[in-house]
matplotlib code that plots the C-alpha trace (Angstrom):
import matplotlib.pyplot as plt

x = [81.8, 83.6, 85.6, 83.0, 81.0, 84.4, 84.3, 80.5, 81.2, 84.4, 82.2, 79.5, 82.1, 83.8, 80.3, 80.1, 83.2, 82.3, 79.2, 81.1, 84.0, 81.7, 80.3, 83.7, 85.2, 84.4, 86.1, 88.8, 91.6, 91.8, 95.5, 94.7, 91.3, 93.8, 96.3, 93.9, 91.9, 95.4, 96.7, 93.2, 93.5, 97.2, 95.9, 93.2, 95.4, 98.2, 95.6, 94.1, 97.1, 100.3, 101.4, 101.1, 103.0, 105.7, 106.1, 106.5, 108.5, 111.5, 109.6, 107.8, 111.7, 112.7, 109.6, 109.7, 109.8, 106.2, 105.0, 106.5, 104.5, 101.2, 101.5, 102.5, 99.5, 97.0, 97.2, 99.0, 97.7, 94.4, 92.4, 94.4, 93.4, 90.1, 89.2, 91.0, 88.9, 85.7, 86.5, 86.3, 83.9, 80.6, 79.8, 78.4, 81.6, 83.5, 81.6, 82.1, 85.6, 85.8, 83.7, 86.8, 89.0, 88.2, 89.2, 92.8, 93.1, 93.1, 95.8, 98.0, 97.3, 98.0, 101.4, 102.6, 101.5, 100.9, 97.4, 95.2, 91.4, 88.7, 85.9, 83.3, 85.4, 86.0, 82.5, 81.4, 83.6, 81.9, 78.6, 78.7, 80.0, 77.1, 75.3, 77.2, 76.4, 72.6, 72.5, 74.4, 72.6, 69.1, 68.6, 68.8, 71.2, 70.6, 71.5, 74.8, 75.9, 75.6, 77.9, 80.7, 84.3, 87.0, 90.1, 88.6, 87.7, 91.3, 92.5, 90.0, 91.6, 94.6, 92.9, 91.6, 95.0, 96.5, 93.8, 94.2, 97.9, 97.5, 95.4, 97.7, 100.4, 98.2, 97.7, 101.5, 103.1, 99.9, 100.4, 103.7, 103.2, 101.0, 97.9, 97.8, 101.7, 101.7, 98.8, 100.3, 103.5, 101.4, 99.9, 102.6, 104.7, 101.6, 101.3, 104.3, 104.4, 100.8, 102.1, 105.0, 102.4, 99.9, 102.7, 104.1, 100.9, 98.3, 99.5, 102.4, 99.9, 97.5, 94.9, 93.5, 90.2, 88.2, 85.0, 84.5, 81.0, 79.4, 79.0, 82.8, 83.9, 81.8, 83.0, 86.7, 85.7, 84.4, 86.9, 89.5, 87.6, 86.1, 87.7, 91.0, 91.0, 87.9, 87.6, 91.5, 91.5, 88.3, 89.9, 93.1, 91.9, 89.6, 91.8, 94.3, 92.1, 90.2, 92.7, 92.2, 90.2, 87.6, 87.6, 87.7, 84.7, 82.7, 83.7, 81.0, 78.2, 79.5, 77.0, 74.1, 75.6, 76.0, 72.0, 71.0, 72.8, 71.6, 68.1, 68.7, 70.8, 69.5, 65.9, 66.6, 64.7, 66.1, 64.7, 63.9, 67.0, 69.4, 67.4, 67.9, 71.3, 72.3, 70.8, 73.0, 76.0, 75.2, 74.9, 78.3, 80.0, 78.1, 79.9, 83.4, 83.5, 82.3, 86.0, 87.9, 91.2, 93.1, 93.0, 95.9, 95.7, 98.2, 100.4, 99.0, 100.8, 102.3, 100.2]
y = [206.5, 203.8, 203.0, 202.8, 200.3, 198.2, 197.7, 196.8, 194.3, 192.9, 192.7, 190.4, 188.2, 187.8, 187.4, 184.6, 183.2, 182.6, 180.5, 178.3, 178.4, 176.8, 174.2, 173.2, 173.4, 169.9, 167.7, 170.2, 171.0, 174.8, 175.2, 173.0, 175.1, 178.2, 176.8, 175.5, 179.0, 180.6, 178.8, 179.1, 182.7, 182.7, 180.6, 183.4, 186.2, 185.0, 183.9, 187.3, 189.8, 187.7, 190.6, 193.4, 190.9, 190.5, 193.9, 195.1, 192.1, 194.3, 196.4, 193.9, 192.5, 195.9, 196.4, 192.8, 193.9, 195.2, 192.6, 189.7, 191.8, 191.8, 188.1, 186.9, 188.9, 189.2, 186.3, 183.6, 184.4, 186.1, 183.3, 180.5, 181.6, 182.6, 178.9, 177.9, 179.8, 178.3, 175.0, 176.1, 179.3, 180.2, 182.5, 185.0, 185.2, 185.3, 188.5, 190.0, 189.4, 191.1, 194.3, 195.0, 195.9, 199.1, 200.0, 198.2, 199.6, 203.1, 202.2, 200.8, 204.1, 206.3, 204.4, 203.3, 205.6, 209.1, 209.3, 211.6, 210.7, 213.6, 212.9, 212.2, 209.6, 207.5, 208.2, 206.7, 203.3, 203.4, 203.7, 201.0, 198.6, 199.3, 198.3, 195.2, 194.2, 194.7, 192.5, 190.0, 190.1, 190.6, 193.9, 191.7, 192.9, 189.9, 188.1, 190.0, 189.4, 186.0, 185.6, 183.4, 183.4, 180.7, 179.6, 180.1, 183.9, 184.3, 182.9, 185.2, 188.1, 187.0, 187.1, 190.5, 191.8, 190.9, 192.0, 195.5, 195.2, 193.8, 196.9, 199.2, 197.7, 198.7, 202.0, 202.8, 200.8, 199.8, 203.4, 202.7, 198.9, 198.1, 196.5, 193.0, 192.8, 192.8, 190.7, 188.1, 188.3, 188.4, 185.2, 183.4, 183.5, 183.5, 180.0, 178.8, 179.7, 178.1, 174.8, 174.5, 174.9, 172.6, 169.9, 170.4, 170.7, 168.8, 166.4, 165.1, 163.9, 162.3, 165.3, 165.6, 166.6, 163.8, 164.2, 165.0, 166.2, 168.8, 171.5, 171.1, 171.2, 174.5, 175.8, 175.5, 176.8, 180.0, 180.6, 180.6, 182.9, 185.7, 186.1, 185.2, 186.7, 189.6, 190.6, 191.3, 193.3, 195.3, 195.8, 197.1, 199.3, 200.9, 201.0, 202.8, 205.6, 206.0, 204.6, 201.6, 203.4, 204.3, 200.9, 198.8, 200.3, 198.8, 195.5, 196.1, 195.5, 192.0, 190.7, 192.1, 191.0, 187.6, 187.9, 189.0, 186.3, 183.6, 185.0, 184.5, 181.3, 179.3, 180.7, 182.2, 184.9, 188.7, 189.9, 193.3, 193.5, 192.9, 195.6, 198.1, 197.3, 197.3, 201.0, 201.8, 200.3, 202.2, 205.7, 205.0, 204.4, 207.6, 209.5, 207.6, 208.2, 211.8, 212.9, 214.2, 212.6, 213.3, 210.0, 208.0, 205.7, 203.3, 203.6, 202.7, 199.7, 199.5, 198.5]
z = [-18.4, -20.0, -17.3, -14.8, -17.4, -17.7, -13.4, -13.5, -16.4, -14.0, -11.1, -12.9, -14.5, -10.8, -9.2, -11.7, -10.6, -7.4, -8.1, -10.5, -8.2, -5.8, -8.3, -8.9, -5.1, -3.9, -7.3, -8.3, -5.8, -5.9, -7.3, -10.3, -11.0, -10.9, -13.3, -15.2, -15.6, -15.9, -18.9, -20.7, -20.3, -21.6, -24.4, -25.4, -24.8, -27.4, -29.6, -30.1, -29.7, -30.5, -33.1, -30.4, -28.0, -30.2, -30.8, -27.2, -26.0, -25.0, -23.2, -21.1, -20.3, -19.1, -17.0, -15.7, -12.0, -11.9, -13.9, -11.7, -8.9, -10.7, -11.5, -8.0, -6.3, -9.0, -11.1, -8.8, -5.3, -5.7, -7.2, -5.4, -2.1, -3.2, -4.2, -1.2, 0.8, -0.5, 0.5, 4.1, 4.3, 2.8, -0.1, 2.3, 4.3, 1.3, 0.3, 3.8, 3.4, -0.3, 0.8, 2.9, -0.5, -1.1, 2.5, 2.1, -1.4, 0.0, 2.8, 0.4, -1.6, 1.0, 2.1, -1.1, -3.7, -1.1, -2.4, -0.5, 0.0, 0.9, 3.9, 0.9, -0.5, 2.5, 3.4, 0.1, 0.8, 4.5, 2.7, 0.2, 3.4, 5.2, 1.9, 1.4, 5.5, 4.8, 1.8, 3.8, 6.8, 5.3, 6.9, 10.6, 13.0, 14.6, 11.9, 11.5, 14.9, 14.7, 11.8, 12.7, 10.8, 10.3, 8.6, 5.1, 6.2, 7.5, 3.6, 1.7, 3.5, 2.5, -1.2, -0.5, 0.2, -2.9, -5.2, -3.5, -4.0, -7.7, -8.2, -6.7, -8.9, -12.1, -10.9, -10.4, -13.5, -15.6, -17.7, -18.8, -20.1, -23.0, -22.1, -23.8, -23.2, -19.8, -19.2, -21.8, -19.3, -15.9, -17.2, -18.4, -14.9, -13.4, -14.7, -14.2, -10.5, -9.8, -12.0, -9.6, -6.5, -7.5, -8.5, -5.1, -2.9, -5.0, -7.8, -6.0, -3.4, -5.6, -5.8, -9.4, -10.7, -8.9, -11.5, -15.0, -16.0, -17.6, -15.2, -14.1, -17.7, -17.7, -14.5, -15.8, -19.3, -17.5, -15.2, -17.7, -20.6, -18.2, -14.9, -16.4, -19.6, -20.2, -16.5, -16.3, -19.3, -18.6, -14.6, -16.1, -18.4, -16.0, -13.0, -15.0, -16.0, -12.4, -10.2, -7.7, -4.9, -7.0, -8.9, -6.0, -4.5, -7.1, -5.4, -2.8, -5.5, -5.8, -3.2, -5.1, -8.6, -7.3, -6.5, -9.7, -11.5, -8.8, -10.1, -14.0, -13.8, -10.5, -10.3, -7.0, -5.7, -5.0, -1.6, -0.5, 1.6, -1.2, -3.2, -0.4, 0.1, -3.7, -3.6, -0.1, -2.4, -5.7, -3.5, -2.1, -5.1, -6.4, -3.3, -4.3, -7.7, -7.6, -6.5, -9.4, -10.5, -13.5, -15.7, -16.5, -19.9, -20.8, -23.8, -26.9, -28.9, -31.9, -34.8]

ax = plt.figure().add_subplot(projection="3d")
ax.plot(x, y, z, "-o")
ax.set_aspect("equal")
plt.show()
């Protein structure tokens, strides 16, 4: 039960990330925003867990290969591609692409982890996808068929593949790497990768934050504290317990979570189709998570 609660926390934090990310998209270059959020997350992890990090530094060096893989896919590429996609596509289309995460994760798990999935689990993923489409189309088949896709959607698909790969890494290697230490190492490596990319593609071309205002500062702080710090902690703990296939199906709840946050903070109205679609997604999640699997927990860190 704790793992599922952690996944839901992650979903809502990521849903908020799309809202504030769209606000900042016009004035903050995507790599710059990713670098700022990663740097802030790195500072927070070190500030709260520096003693635990120092105790496991040798183990982190020993496990540098999987840590590097997680840093590249989950810390550097996933947020960078997500923010870049929002420059070219709508949040609706981004949600459609994101809803493919469970299917991509199952494919990666089958080929790289040799995991097997039952008909009930696959049906649950499919049902959740139907719920997502119902929310996005407002219950109208005509609206769904009229949706068009662009280069931003392809970029978002790349982000989805990166997140599914990251989750697969966490499932395969996360149990043998101390949580806080691995998170610090990933953020540290990711920070240097993103900083180099930002310098190469943005700063050297004179592309910086074009406007500093209250909403922009809040957006940067939100992305650093919540998606880059708290969400990664809760996600990694959940994936270590229930595996990526079960965890990523909760990502289909993202459009409904975004609607709830829009109601609370933007005074937008939740529609009947969003409620129905949300219930369909929850039903699919129920079918998927009913499949039993022995949990694996990460090693305890020295105290």
